[in-house]
N, CA, C and O atoms as a DFTB+ gen file, in Angstrom:
320 C
 N C O
     1  1     -54.118     -23.455     -17.497
     2  2     -53.253     -22.660     -18.345
     3  2     -52.348     -23.592     -19.146
     4  3     -51.875     -24.610     -18.639
     5  1     -52.118     -23.226     -20.400
     6  2     -51.178     -23.947     -21.248
     7  2     -49.947     -23.071     -21.449
     8  3     -50.056     -21.853     -21.591
     9  1     -48.786     -23.698     -21.460
    10  2     -47.527     -23.014     -21.742
    11  2     -47.034     -23.555     -23.075
    12  3     -46.653     -24.720     -23.184
    13  1     -47.044     -22.695     -24.087
    14  2     -46.712     -23.099     -25.444
    15  2     -45.501     -22.327     -25.952
    16  3     -45.171     -21.257     -25.441
    17  1     -44.849     -22.884     -26.958
    18  2     -43.785     -22.180     -27.661
    19  2     -44.287     -21.841     -29.055
    20  3     -44.815     -22.699     -29.763
    21  1     -44.115     -20.575     -29.443
    22  2     -44.594     -20.110     -30.740
    23  2     -43.445     -19.487     -31.513
    24  3     -42.676     -18.698     -30.964
    25  1     -43.328     -19.841     -32.792
    26  2     -42.305     -19.249     -33.647
    27  2     -42.679     -17.789     -33.880
    28  3     -43.796     -17.489     -34.301
    29  1     -41.744     -16.885     -33.607
    30  2     -42.042     -15.453     -33.676
    31  2     -42.480     -15.004     -35.063
    32  3     -43.394     -14.187     -35.183
    33  1     -41.852     -15.518     -36.108
    34  2     -42.147     -15.037     -37.460
    35  2     -43.371     -15.707     -38.084
    36  3     -44.212     -15.025     -38.669
    37  1     -43.481     -17.016     -37.969
    38  2     -44.578     -17.737     -38.634
    39  2     -45.854     -17.776     -37.800
    40  3     -46.952     -17.898     -38.344
    41  1     -45.709     -17.673     -36.477
    42  2     -46.867     -17.800     -35.597
    43  2     -47.251     -19.242     -35.319
    44  3     -48.213     -19.503     -34.596
    45  1     -46.498     -20.187     -35.893
    46  2     -46.782     -21.606     -35.662
    47  2     -46.292     -22.013     -34.280
    48  3     -45.381     -21.401     -33.722
    49  1     -46.906     -23.047     -33.742
    50  2     -46.585     -23.535     -32.404
    51  2     -45.711     -24.776     -32.494
    52  3     -45.806     -25.548     -33.449
    53  1     -44.869     -24.958     -31.502
    54  2     -43.990     -26.123     -31.471
    55  2     -44.789     -27.363     -31.085
    56  3     -45.460     -27.394     -30.053
    57  1     -44.704     -28.374     -31.930
    58  2     -45.371     -29.649     -31.662
    59  2     -44.373     -30.648     -31.097
    60  3     -44.718     -31.459     -30.238
    61  1     -43.139     -30.588     -31.579
    62  2     -42.028     -31.423     -31.119
    63  2     -40.762     -30.763     -31.645
    64  3     -40.844     -29.830     -32.444
    65  1     -39.612     -31.220     -31.222
    66  2     -38.354     -30.633     -31.694
    67  2     -38.316     -30.703     -33.216
    68  3     -38.336     -31.791     -33.792
    69  1     -38.263     -29.538     -33.867
    70  2     -38.202     -29.486     -35.320
    71  2     -39.539     -29.595     -36.031
    72  3     -39.580     -29.600     -37.261
    73  1     -40.642     -29.684     -35.281
    74  2     -41.976     -29.836     -35.879
    75  2     -42.893     -28.747     -35.329
    76  3     -42.997     -28.572     -34.115
    77  1     -43.561     -28.011     -36.230
    78  2     -44.501     -26.982     -35.793
    79  2     -45.891     -27.271     -36.350
    80  3     -46.063     -28.081     -37.261
    81  1     -46.873     -26.586     -35.778
    82  2     -48.264     -26.734     -36.200
    83  2     -48.954     -25.378     -36.109
    84  3     -48.604     -24.554     -35.264
    85  1     -49.919     -25.152     -36.964
    86  2     -50.713     -23.920     -36.899
    87  2     -51.704     -23.956     -35.740
    88  3     -52.065     -22.917     -35.187
    89  1     -52.135     -25.149     -35.382
    90  2     -53.186     -25.346     -34.378
    91  2     -52.581     -25.440     -32.978
    92  3     -51.841     -26.377     -32.679
    93  1     -52.891     -24.485     -32.137
    94  2     -52.322     -24.476     -30.785
    95  2     -52.765     -25.681     -29.957
    96  3     -52.070     -26.072     -29.019
    97  1     -53.911     -26.273     -30.292
    98  2     -54.365     -27.442     -29.533
    99  2     -53.507     -28.676     -29.819
   100  3     -53.522     -29.629     -29.039
   101  1     -52.759     -28.670     -30.930
   102  2     -51.842     -29.771     -31.258
   103  2     -50.432     -29.533     -30.726
   104  3     -49.569     -30.405     -30.836
   105  1     -50.197     -28.362     -30.155
   106  2     -48.849     -27.980     -29.721
   107  2     -48.438     -28.676     -28.429
   108  3     -49.277     -29.112     -27.641
   109  1     -47.135     -28.766     -28.236
   110  2     -46.572     -29.307     -27.003
   111  2     -46.919     -28.353     -25.859
   112  3     -46.718     -27.144     -25.975
   113  1     -47.430     -28.886     -24.774
   114  2     -47.809     -28.094     -23.603
   115  2     -46.798     -28.376     -22.498
   116  3     -46.670     -29.511     -22.040
   117  1     -46.085     -27.345     -22.077
   118  2     -45.050     -27.493     -21.055
   119  2     -45.640     -27.265     -19.666
   120  3     -46.642     -26.565     -19.517
   121  1     -45.024     -27.852     -18.666
   122  2     -45.491     -27.689     -17.287
   123  2     -45.216     -26.295     -16.753
   124  3     -45.930     -25.813     -15.873
   125  1     -44.176     -25.638     -17.283
   126  2     -43.807     -24.304     -16.815
   127  2     -43.044     -23.574     -17.912
   128  3     -42.576     -24.188     -18.871
   129  1     -42.923     -22.264     -17.763
   130  2     -42.136     -21.495     -18.726
   131  2     -40.663     -21.875     -18.630
   132  3     -39.954     -21.859     -19.636
   133  1     -40.199     -22.213     -17.441
   134  2     -38.809     -22.653     -17.270
   135  2     -38.553     -23.917     -18.073
   136  3     -37.514     -24.040     -18.722
   137  1     -39.481     -24.851     -18.037
   138  2     -39.328     -26.086     -18.804
   139  2     -39.295     -25.787     -20.307
   140  3     -38.534     -26.418     -21.041
   141  1     -40.099     -24.849     -20.766
   142  2     -40.110     -24.474     -22.183
   143  2     -38.772     -23.860     -22.593
   144  3     -38.245     -24.173     -23.660
   145  1     -38.229     -22.995     -21.754
   146  2     -36.932     -22.370     -22.029
   147  2     -35.836     -23.423     -22.063
   148  3     -34.988     -23.410     -22.954
   149  1     -35.850     -24.330     -21.101
   150  2     -34.838     -25.390     -21.057
   151  2     -34.935     -26.301     -22.281
   152  3     -33.912     -26.765     -22.783
   153  1     -36.148     -26.561     -22.765
   154  2     -36.339     -27.375     -23.966
   155  2     -35.677     -26.693     -25.166
   156  3     -34.983     -27.341     -25.950
   157  1     -35.896     -25.386     -25.305
   158  2     -35.274     -24.641     -26.405
   159  2     -33.757     -24.679     -26.303
   160  3     -33.072     -24.877     -27.306
   161  1     -33.232     -24.493     -25.114
   162  2     -31.777     -24.519     -24.928
   163  2     -31.214     -25.899     -25.252
   164  3     -30.196     -26.007     -25.935
   165  1     -31.855     -26.936     -24.775
   166  2     -31.386     -28.309     -24.987
   167  2     -31.383     -28.681     -26.466
   168  3     -30.476     -29.368     -26.936
   169  1     -32.392     -28.228     -27.195
   170  2     -32.536     -28.589     -28.609
   171  2     -32.024     -27.501     -29.556
   172  3     -32.178     -27.600     -30.774
   173  1     -31.408     -26.450     -28.972
   174  2     -30.853     -25.340     -29.752
   175  2     -31.898     -24.717     -30.688
   176  3     -31.629     -24.462     -31.862
   177  1     -33.081     -24.483     -30.143
   178  2     -34.181     -23.883     -30.895
   179  2     -34.177     -22.381     -30.629
   180  3     -34.183     -21.949     -29.476
   181  1     -34.167     -21.595     -31.692
   182  2     -34.171     -20.134     -31.546
   183  2     -35.391     -19.554     -32.262
   184  3     -36.085     -20.256     -32.998
   185  1     -35.640     -18.265     -32.035
   186  2     -36.734     -17.573     -32.711
   187  2     -38.110     -17.874     -32.147
   188  3     -39.113     -17.728     -32.846
   189  1     -38.169     -18.293     -30.889
   190  2     -39.449     -18.659     -30.280
   191  2     -39.850     -17.638     -29.216
   192  3     -39.032     -16.854     -28.736
   193  1     -41.123     -17.673     -28.870
   194  2     -41.639     -16.913     -27.738
   195  2     -42.572     -17.825     -26.954
   196  3     -43.144     -18.768     -27.501
   197  1     -42.715     -17.536     -25.682
   198  2     -43.587     -18.329     -24.821
   199  2     -44.984     -17.716     -24.856
   200  3     -45.140     -16.499     -24.752
   201  1     -45.987     -18.563     -25.001
   202  2     -47.378     -18.113     -24.974
   203  2     -48.056     -18.785     -23.786
   204  3     -48.080     -20.012     -23.681
   205  1     -48.604     -17.969     -22.899
   206  2     -49.395     -18.473     -21.778
   207  2     -50.857     -18.349     -22.192
   208  3     -51.380     -17.243     -22.329
   209  1     -51.506     -19.480     -22.387
   210  2     -52.890     -19.505     -22.861
   211  2     -53.784     -19.940     -21.704
   212  3     -53.629     -21.034     -21.162
   213  1     -54.715     -19.073     -21.337
   214  2     -55.615     -19.338     -20.226
   215  2     -56.945     -19.868     -20.756
   216  3     -57.517     -19.303     -21.688
   217  1     -57.430     -20.947     -20.162
   218  2     -58.633     -21.626     -20.648
   219  2     -59.883     -20.749     -20.578
   220  3     -60.675     -20.731     -21.520
   221  1     -60.065     -20.039     -19.499
   222  2     -61.299     -19.281     -19.292
   223  2     -61.200     -17.829     -19.752
   224  3     -62.176     -17.085     -19.655
   225  1     -60.057     -17.425     -20.241
   226  2     -59.851     -16.030     -20.630
   227  2     -59.882     -15.890     -22.148
   228  3     -59.771     -16.871     -22.883
   229  1     -60.032     -14.676     -22.586
   230  2     -60.072     -14.396     -24.022
   231  2     -58.785     -13.721     -24.490
   232  3     -58.780     -13.005     -25.491
   233  1     -57.717     -13.949     -23.772
   234  2     -56.443     -13.350     -24.149
   235  2     -55.311     -14.300     -23.796
   236  3     -55.468     -15.201     -22.972
   237  1     -54.178     -14.085     -24.429
   238  2     -52.954     -14.823     -24.132
   239  2     -51.923     -13.831     -23.624
   240  3     -52.014     -12.634     -23.899
   241  1     -50.961     -14.321     -22.895
   242  2     -49.804     -13.518     -22.516
   243  2     -48.631     -14.057     -23.312
   244  3     -48.326     -15.248     -23.260
   245  1     -47.971     -13.166     -24.054
   246  2     -46.850     -13.561     -24.906
   247  2     -45.567     -13.002     -24.306
   248  3     -45.452     -11.805     -24.042
   249  1     -44.603     -13.900     -24.095
   250  2     -43.322     -13.530     -23.493
   251  2     -42.201     -13.800     -24.492
   252  3     -41.905     -14.960     -24.782
   253  1     -41.571     -12.750     -25.024
   254  2     -40.464     -12.986     -25.953
   255  2     -39.275     -13.590     -25.218
   256  3     -39.021     -13.275     -24.055
   257  1     -38.555     -14.455     -25.907
   258  2     -37.344     -15.051     -25.329
   259  2     -36.147     -14.427     -26.023
   260  3     -36.074     -14.394     -27.251
   261  1     -35.216     -13.935     -25.230
   262  2     -33.995     -13.344     -25.753
   263  2     -32.817     -14.192     -25.329
   264  3     -32.813     -14.769     -24.242
   265  1     -31.815     -14.265     -26.195
   266  2     -30.622     -15.021     -25.858
   267  2     -29.879     -14.298     -24.734
   268  3     -29.732     -13.077     -24.763
   269  1     -29.429     -15.039     -23.776
   270  2     -28.633     -14.496     -22.681
   271  2     -27.388     -13.849     -23.280
   272  3     -26.680     -14.487     -24.059
   273  1     -27.114     -12.618     -22.938
   274  2     -25.976     -11.889     -23.514
   275  2     -24.647     -12.588     -23.262
   276  3     -23.729     -12.481     -24.075
   277  1     -24.534     -13.301     -22.150
   278  2     -23.283     -14.025     -21.885
   279  2     -23.065     -15.099     -22.934
   280  3     -21.943     -15.289     -23.402
   281  1     -24.127     -15.806     -23.310
   282  2     -24.016     -16.847     -24.330
   283  2     -23.843     -16.237     -25.710
   284  3     -23.142     -16.795     -26.554
   285  1     -24.481     -15.089     -25.947
   286  2     -24.372     -14.426     -27.237
   287  2     -22.928     -13.993     -27.475
   288  3     -22.417     -14.138     -28.586
   289  1     -22.270     -13.465     -26.454
   290  2     -20.877     -13.049     -26.586
   291  2     -19.991     -14.245     -26.902
   292  3     -19.053     -14.130     -27.690
   293  1     -20.277     -15.383     -26.299
   294  2     -19.507     -16.598     -26.560
   295  2     -19.688     -17.027     -28.006
   296  3     -18.717     -17.412     -28.659
   297  1     -20.900     -16.970     -28.514
   298  2     -21.170     -17.384     -29.892
   299  2     -20.492     -16.445     -30.881
   300  3     -19.971     -16.901     -31.898
   301  1     -20.487     -15.133     -30.603
   302  2     -19.831     -14.174     -31.490
   303  2     -18.333     -14.423     -31.496
   304  3     -17.706     -14.390     -32.555
   305  1     -17.752     -14.671     -30.327
   306  2     -16.312     -14.931     -30.233
   307  2     -15.939     -16.204     -30.986
   308  3     -14.887     -16.258     -31.624
   309  1     -16.783     -17.222     -30.919
   310  2     -16.504     -18.473     -31.616
   311  2     -16.594     -18.294     -33.123
   312  3     -15.872     -18.959     -33.866
   313  1     -17.469     -17.407     -33.585
   314  2     -17.644     -17.191     -35.018
   315  2     -16.480     -16.408     -35.624
   316  3     -16.214     -16.515     -36.822
   317  1     -15.796     -15.632     -34.810
   318  2     -14.696     -14.779     -35.307
   319  2     -13.442     -15.549     -35.616
   320  3     -12.445     -14.962     -36.038
């Protein structure tokens, strides 16, 4: 199984921080979904979803990522 990050709007996959690719085989493959989430948090990457791609299957599992409401409230308060 591959754990990939995909931009929700463009459908492109994350190749590196700030770099995307159309080809999922060129995308960064994470060891776990937790590692993918932590990568986004560390690099302040938003608008992504996790794609679980199974080698022997003909389908992917797509998991949307939502900002933690506790952090969202902090960001709104800082913007005010």
